[in-house]
C-alpha positions in Angstrom: -9.7 44.1 67.3 -6.6 44.7 69.1 -4.5 42.4 67.1 -6.0 44.6 64.1 -4.8 47.8 65.5 -1.6 46.7 67.3 0.0 43.9 64.6 3.5 42.4 65.5 6.1 44.7 64.9 4.0 47.1 63.6 4.7 51.1 65.1 1.5 51.4 66.9 -0.5 54.5 66.6 -3.3 56.7 68.7 -5.4 59.1 67.4 -6.5 61.7 70.4 -9.4 63.7 70.4 -12.5 65.3 72.2 -15.6 64.4 71.5 -18.8 67.0 73.3 -21.3 65.7 75.8 -24.3 68.3 75.2 -26.3 69.2 77.9 -28.0 72.7 77.0 -31.1 72.4 79.2 -28.6 71.0 82.7 -28.9 74.7 84.0 -27.8 73.2 87.7 -25.7 70.5 86.6 -21.9 71.6 87.6 -19.4 72.4 85.4 -21.0 72.8 82.3 -18.8 75.0 79.4 -19.3 76.3 76.3 -17.3 73.2 73.6 -18.1 72.9 70.4 -20.7 71.2 68.8 -22.5 71.7 65.1 -26.1 72.0 66.3 -25.8 75.2 68.1 -28.7 77.1 69.6 -27.2 80.7 68.5 -26.7 82.0 64.9 -25.1 79.2 63.8 -22.3 80.5 62.9 -20.3 79.8 67.0 -20.4 76.1 66.9 -21.0 75.3 70.2 -23.4 74.4 72.1 -23.3 74.3 76.8 -22.2 70.3 77.4 -19.3 68.7 78.8 -16.2 67.7 76.8 -14.6 63.8 77.1 -11.1 63.2 75.7 -10.7 59.9 74.4 -7.1 57.9 73.1 -7.9 55.1 70.1 -5.4 53.1 68.7 -5.3 53.1 64.7 -5.3 50.2 62.6 -2.4 49.8 60.0 -4.7 49.3 57.3 -7.8 51.8 56.0 -10.8 51.1 58.4 -13.7 52.8 60.0 -12.8 50.7 63.6 -10.5 51.9 66.4 -9.8 50.6 69.5 -10.5 53.1 72.5 -8.2 52.4 75.5 -8.8 55.6 77.6 -11.3 58.8 78.1 -10.6 61.4 80.6 -12.7 64.8 81.2 -11.2 67.6 79.6 -11.6 71.6 80.3 -10.7 74.4 78.0 -8.1 75.2 80.8 -6.9 71.9 81.6 -7.0 69.7 77.7 -3.2 70.6 77.6 -2.2 69.1 81.2 -4.9 66.3 80.3 -3.5 65.2 77.2 0.2 65.3 78.4 -1.2 62.5 81.3 -3.0 60.6 78.8 0.2 60.3 76.5 2.2 59.1 79.4 0.1 56.9 81.2 -0.6 55.3 77.4 3.7 54.7 76.9 3.6 53.3 80.3 1.5 50.7 79.7 2.8 50.5 76.0 6.0 49.6 77.9 4.9 47.3 80.0 2.8 45.2 76.9 6.3 45.4 75.3 8.4 44.0 78.1 5.7 40.9 78.3 6.3 40.6 74.6 9.1 41.9 72.9 10.1 45.4 71.7 7.6 47.5 70.9 8.4 51.0 68.1 8.0 54.2 69.6 4.3 54.9 69.4 2.9 58.2 67.2 0.3 60.1 69.0 -1.9 62.0 66.1 -3.2 64.7 67.0 -5.7 67.5 65.4 -5.1 71.6 64.9 -6.4 73.0 68.3 -3.6 71.4 70.5 -0.8 73.4 71.0 2.3 71.2 69.2 4.8 73.5 71.0 3.8 73.0 74.6 2.9 69.6 74.4 6.6 68.7 73.1 7.9 70.7 75.9 5.4 68.6 78.2 6.6 64.9 76.7 10.4 65.6 76.5 11.8 62.4 77.0 9.2 60.3 76.8 9.3 57.8 73.7 6.8 58.7 71.7 5.9 60.2 68.5 4.1 63.1 68.2 2.1 64.3 64.8 0.1 67.7 65.5 -1.6 69.3 62.5 -0.6 73.2 62.5 -2.6 76.1 61.3 -2.1 77.8 58.7 0.7 80.9 58.8 2.3 79.9 61.8 6.0 81.0 61.7 9.2 78.7 62.5 13.2 79.4 62.5 15.7 77.4 61.8 19.1 77.9 63.8 20.7 80.7 63.6 24.3 80.6 61.4 27.6 80.9 63.3 31.4 80.5 62.4 34.7 81.0 63.9 35.1 84.3 65.4 31.5 86.0 65.0 31.2 88.1 68.3 28.8 89.2 70.5 25.5 87.5 71.6 24.8 84.4 70.2 21.0 84.2 67.9 18.8 81.8 68.8 16.4 82.7 65.1 18.2 82.2 61.8 16.0 81.7 58.4 12.4 82.5 58.4 10.1 79.6 57.5 6.3 80.6 57.3 3.1 77.4 57.0 2.1 79.4 53.4 2.0 77.6 50.3 5.4 78.8 48.8 7.8 78.8 52.1 11.1 80.0 51.5 14.2 79.0 52.1 14.5 75.5 50.3 13.1 72.5 51.8 15.4 69.7 53.2 13.4 66.7 52.3 11.2 66.5 49.5 8.8 63.5 48.4 6.8 62.6 45.4 3.5 60.2 45.5 2.0 59.5 42.2 -1.7 58.5 41.3 -2.7 57.8 45.0 -6.1 56.5 44.7 -8.2 58.8 47.0 -5.9 61.9 46.6 -3.9 61.7 43.3 -0.3 63.3 43.1 0.9 63.9 46.8 3.9 66.3 47.3 5.6 65.7 50.5 8.2 68.4 51.7 10.2 68.5 55.5 12.5 71.3 57.1 14.0 69.3 59.7 15.2 70.7 63.4 13.2 74.0 63.2 11.6 75.9 66.4 9.0 78.6 66.7 9.3 81.7 69.4 8.2 81.0 72.7 6.4 83.5 75.2 6.7 83.9 78.2 3.7 86.1 79.4 1.2 83.3 78.3 -0.2 79.5 78.1 2.0 77.0 79.1 5.0 78.7 79.3 3.6 81.7 81.9 6.3 82.6 84.3 8.5 79.5 83.2 11.6 79.6 85.5 15.3 80.0 83.9 15.4 80.4 80.3 13.0 79.4 77.7 13.5 76.5 75.7 14.6 76.1 72.1 11.6 72.8 71.1 12.9 71.3 67.2 11.3 69.2 65.7 10.0 69.0 61.8 8.0 71.0 60.0 6.0 69.2 57.0 3.9 70.3 54.4 1.5 68.0 52.5 -0.3 69.2 49.1 -2.5 66.9 47.4 -3.8 66.9 44.1 -7.7 67.0 45.3 -9.7 65.5 48.5 -11.2 62.3 47.8 -14.6 63.7 47.0 -12.7 65.5 43.6 -12.7 68.8 45.4 -9.7 70.9 45.1 -8.1 71.9 48.6 -7.9 75.5 49.1 -4.5 75.2 50.5 -1.6 73.3 51.8 -1.6 70.9 55.1 0.9 71.5 57.2 2.2 69.0 60.3 4.2 69.3 63.0 6.6 65.9 63.6 8.5 65.5 67.1 10.0 62.6 68.6 13.2 60.4 69.9 14.1 59.3 65.6 13.2 60.2 61.9 10.0 59.4 60.7 9.7 58.5 57.2 7.3 61.6 55.5 5.2 59.0 54.1 4.9 57.5 57.6 3.7 61.0 58.8 0.8 61.6 56.5 -0.5 58.4 56.5 -0.5 58.5 60.5 -2.2 62.0 60.4 -5.4 60.4 57.4 -5.6 57.5 60.1 -6.7 60.0 63.3 -9.8 60.2 60.5 -10.9 57.0 62.0 -11.6 57.8 65.1 -14.6 60.4 63.8 -16.4 56.7 62.6 -16.0 55.7 65.9 -17.5 59.1 67.7 -20.8 58.6 65.4 -21.1 54.8 66.4 -20.5 55.5 69.9 -23.3 58.1 70.1 -25.8 57.0 67.5 -25.6 53.4 67.7 -24.6 53.1 71.2 -26.5 55.7 73.2 -23.0 57.5 74.0 -24.6 60.5 75.5 -28.6 59.7 75.6 -28.3 59.1 79.5 -29.7 62.5 80.9 -26.6 62.6 83.5 -26.7 65.3 86.7 -23.2 65.1 86.9 -19.9 64.7 84.7 -18.2 62.2 86.6 
């Protein structure tokens, strides 16, 4: 399995996602909080259930497959998810560097995360690490180009240039576009990329609360993915937006295919729970 997920010379790809360990009846067990779960016990709209949450790092194959190689797991809570995710990626890079020294240099890996992970904060937390981040973004996020400047311009230097909103037809025009006609599962795929953009960072919330000094400018690449149809034939309701940040530029085709491979980890969760009994044990403590 390891050879299938990490073929010689290919860029390693890893999916990072959390899965719930439901414990709705264990009222005396410590550390429970409302974790995401479809079988909620309320009105069916909250999609949460009391329990624990564990985050797995899985190596993805280069070919389409329902198999992954799990390489790490850690317990997370709502307040620790960002710190745990950054630490898991740092530990992964350390192990890959050791493996690369033993078997020849490996390309910088790609860590793929779904919507719900803070792309800006993760990019900042992993500054200087030899890793590519690909994170799905919520719709209607806003990013900015660098401000325009010219010789002789007076006044305080600006921080934000043209505004780019994550909607189907944003302005300004993208820096790069790619058309993939007649793909086997998605029909015609249109990719567009705005390079070296950055969001507004607020110093009164989340990761940047209490930031010492000037708030950073976090740059990355904004990628829009538009497909003709989904694998089941449905028309997608809106475009998909991805954030990419890393030591080098990645081809647009590699970015969106890396994100699609993330769904293989979902099959691993189903196999672990349904066949291996991953959450069958009625444990008292999360440890």
